[in-house]
N, C-alpha and C positions, 0 to 999 in steps of 0.2 A: 269836124273830125280833128282830134289832136294830131300834131305833126308826128309825134313819136309812134302813135298807133298807125298812121298812114305809112310810115317807113316800114314798120313790121309787116303790114299788110302786103306791101309791094314785094318785100323779100320773100314772103310766103308764096305769093302768086308766081314769082319768077323762079322759084327753086324747085328742084326735083326731089330733094331729100325730105324725109319725114321730119328730121330734126329742125329744119328751118321753119316748117309750118307749126311745129310744136311750140315755137316761141310766140305765135300770134296772140294767144290767150294772155300772155304776160306783157304785151306791148302797151297795154292801157296804163293810165296813171294809177298809182297805188290807191287803195281804199282810203277815204278820209278818216282821220283819227277821231275816235269818239272822245267824249269828255273825260278828262283825267288820264288819258293814255300817256301823254308826254310826261306828266308828273310821275306816273308809275314807273316809266323808264328811268327818270331821273332819281328815283328812290334806290336804284342800284348804284351804290357808292363804293369807292375803294376801301373806306373804313369798314363797312359791313362785309364786303367781300373778304377782306383779310381776317376779320373776326371768324367767319365761318370756316375759311381755309385753315386757320390756326387750330381749329378743333379737329378737322379731318386729317391733317398732316402732323398732328402732335405725336411725340414719342410714345404716349400711352396707347396709341392705336397700333403700335408694333409693326408698322409697314403694311398692314391690311392685306396680308396674304390670303389666298383662297385655298382651304378654309383656315380660319384662325380666330382666336378670341378677339383680337383687335378689329377684324372685319365685322364680327358680330356687334361689337360696341359701336362701330361706325354706322352700321345699318340701324341699330336702335336709336341712335341720335338723329339720323335723317328721318326716321319714322316719327320721332317726336316733333321735329320741325314741320313735317307735313301736317301733323295733327294741329299744331299751333296755327298754321296757315288756314286751316279749315278745309283741306282737300279731302275728297272722298277716298277711303281705302280701296286699293285695287290689287291687293295681295290675296293670300289664302285666308279663308274663314273670316272674312270681313275685317282683315287687318291690312296694314300697309306692306307687310313682308310676304314675299312669295319665295318658297324654298324649293331647291332641287337637290337631287341625290348625287353624290360623288362616290365612285368606287375607288378605294385606295388599298395599297398593300402595306401592312404594318411591319414593324421590326421583326416579328416572328414569321414573316412571309405569308401570313394569312390575309385574305381579302376582307376588307371591312367597309361598311357603308357609313358615310357621314353626309351632312347636308350643308348647303351654303345659301345665303340670302340674296334676293333682289329686293328693292324697295320701290313701290309704285303708288302714286296718288293721282286722282283725277279732279280737274276743275271742270264742272259741268257748264256747257255752253248755254247761251240765252235764247237761241232760236229754236222754236218747237221742232223743226225738221232737221236743221243742220247740227243740232247738238248730238245727233246720233252718229256724227262723224268726228274724227279725233286727229289732232295734231300732236305728234309725239316729240318730246325733248328728252334726249338720252345722254348718259355719260357712264363711265365705269368707275366705281368707287374703290375697287381693289388695286393693289400694287404688288410688289414682289417680296415683302416681308423683311426678315432679318437674316443677315449674313455674317461673315467673318469680320471681327472688329478691325478698324483701321488703326493707324498709329495713335490717334487721339482716343481710341476706345469706342468709337461710334460704330455700332453694328446694325442700326435701323435705317432702312431705306424708306424714307417718309413719303416719297412720291407726291411732292407738292404740285409739280406741273403735271405729272403722269399718275393718275389723272385727277388729283385734287382740284386742279384748276377748272376742269370741265364739270366735275361734280358740284363745285361751288357755283359755277355759272348756272347750272340747272336749278339749284336752290334759289338763287337770286331772281332768276326769271319767274319761277313759280311764285315767289313772294310778291313780285311786282304785279303779276296778273291777279293774284288773290286779293290785292288791295283795291281793285277796280270796283266801283259801285255797280256798273253795268258790265257784265262779263262778255267776252267775245261770242260770236254766234256759234262757232264750233266748240266742242269740248276739247280738253287738252289732257294728255297723259304725261306726267313727269316721272321719269324712270331712271333709277340708278342700279346698275347691274354689277355683279361680281364675276369672277372667273374670266375676265377678258384676257388677262395676262397668261392664262393657261390654255386659251384656245376658243375664246368667245362663248364660254359655257353658259353664262347667265342669260345673255341675249338669245342664245339658241333655245333655251328652255322657255323664255318669255314668249318668243314668237311661235313656239309650238303649243303653248298653254296660255294664250292671251286672255285678259279680262274682258275684251271685246273682240269680235272677229277682225282679223288683219285687213280684210277688204273694206273695213270702215275706218282704217287709218289712212289719212290722206297724204301724210308725209312723216318722215323721221328726220329730225335735225339733231345730229350726233356731235358731241363736243368733246374733244380729247387733246390735251396739251395746248392750251391757248394763253399761257402766262409768260412766255419767254420769246426770244428772238426779236423780229422787227416790230417797232412800236406802232406802225400805221398800216399794217398789212395782215390779212388773214387768208390762208388758203382754204377754199371751199371745194373739196374734192367731190367730183360727181356732177358738176354743173352741166356738163355736156350731155348727160343721160336723160334729162327731163327739163321742163320749162321752169323748174325751181331755180335754175341758174339765172334766167332772165328776171324772175321775180326778185332774186337777191340783188342783182345789179340795180334794178329800179328802186328797191328799198334803200340801198346804199346811196344812190343819187338823191333820194328824197331827204336824206339826213346827213348833209355835209358837216354838220356840227360834231359828228362823231369822229371825223378824221380817220375813217377806217375804209380801206380799199380791199374788196374781195377779189382774189385772183384764182386762176385755174390751178390744177395740180401741176407743180413744177418738179415732181419726183415720179414720173410715170413708171420708171424702171423699178421702183420700190413696191409697186402694186399696193399702195396704202388703201385703195378703195376696197380691197378684199381682206383687210387686216384689222378692222375695228367693228364695233357692234352694229353699226348701221347696215353692214352687209347682210346680216340675218334678216333684217326687214326687207332689203332689196330682193332677197330670194323669195319672199312672200308677195312680191309685186308692189311693195310700198315705195314710192319715190323717196330718195334720200339725198341729203347733203352732209358732208363730213367736214366739220370745222377743225382745222389742225394747223399748227405753225411749225411743224417739223421737230426733229430731234435736236439734241445739243450734247455738249461734253458731259453733262450730268445725267443723261438719260439712263435709267436703271442703275443709278449710282447713289451713294450716300449723301452727295451734295445737292440733290434735288430737294431743296429746303424752301420754306416760306419766304425767307429773307431775300431770295433770288427771283421772286415773282414780280413782274411788272403789273401791279394791281390796276393802274390807270388803263393800261392796254386791255387787260382782261375784262374790265368793266365796260369799255367801249364795244368790245366784241359781244359781250352779253347783251348790251342794249341793242346792237344791230340784230342779233338773233331774236330778241324780244319783238322788235318791230316787224321782222320777217314773219314770225309766228302770228302776229296780229293780222298781217296781210293774208296769210293762209287761212286763218280762222274766220275772216270776214267776207272774202270774195265769194261769189256764188258758185264758181266752178272749182273743181279739184285740179291739182297739178296733173300734167300729162307726161307720160314717158315719151322719149324719142323711140319710135317703134323699133328701130334697129338695135338700140341698146337693150330694150326690153327683150327682144328675141335672143340676144346673146347672154343676158344676165339672169332673167327669170326662167326657172325650169318650166317646161311645158306641163300642163295638167296631166 
């Protein structure tokens, strides 16, 4: 018996809380990496990351407000990337784009309906049974659009960190998995939503109208603002609510070459767990982790630009999430909620 497993077993036996016992499943060593997995992770590079981010946070996208022409351009480009990677469309009518309706009030005070896009693609798993379960990787592609020009005449809020950084991470992770000759056992959903800045609109629609039942989604790994602040630390909000936290710590320990430490939520008073798209998955009973490095002086400002992104850090976070996703896709058991957290967060049927 491995020492790490023995320690977890003793903690579980000696504890009275469900949360301690929920860690037992994740006290074992990580699943062995299959052929090509390390090379796939290494294919996530700062150069490619910045190339993709440069498209998403370009002035031509107009700040990606929901709804806006720039957001539609962003969604179309992401869909073309998913097609290039060979992902299976998971949107409406066998496309990559899922649309939802927004009710707005026009200048004439009449109500009108417009729609906005989510973009989703699936990588099918390799196991005949486990491929019917899904690991979700999510981020929001929208930002806050265009505002009053500053002294330099810049009126576009490009949102390179918020959340161009997370959107790019999902694309990089998807491309890395798509490159594997042998795919992971479970299937994967790569999801870029809109409307997060307006109130989690896109993820609410997706979880109410999913391409597969939410009870077949084993986890959502949500990525938002991972390109700034500390170079060697990532906050993973929600670690205490399921044994995903223990899995993440073991994954981090197994990959010291990444130089990335996952820490708990250090801003509990901000209630970030309830403020990004993973929360809509949690409400459906899906265990979640929220990868987030906090706000900064350029948050929702014109200076949230690509040249301020720490691409090396964002790549190492992306690689850590890639390895965690592999662990989730390969192990025989699904992640488990802390029973008390589930009681408090997930609505009763």
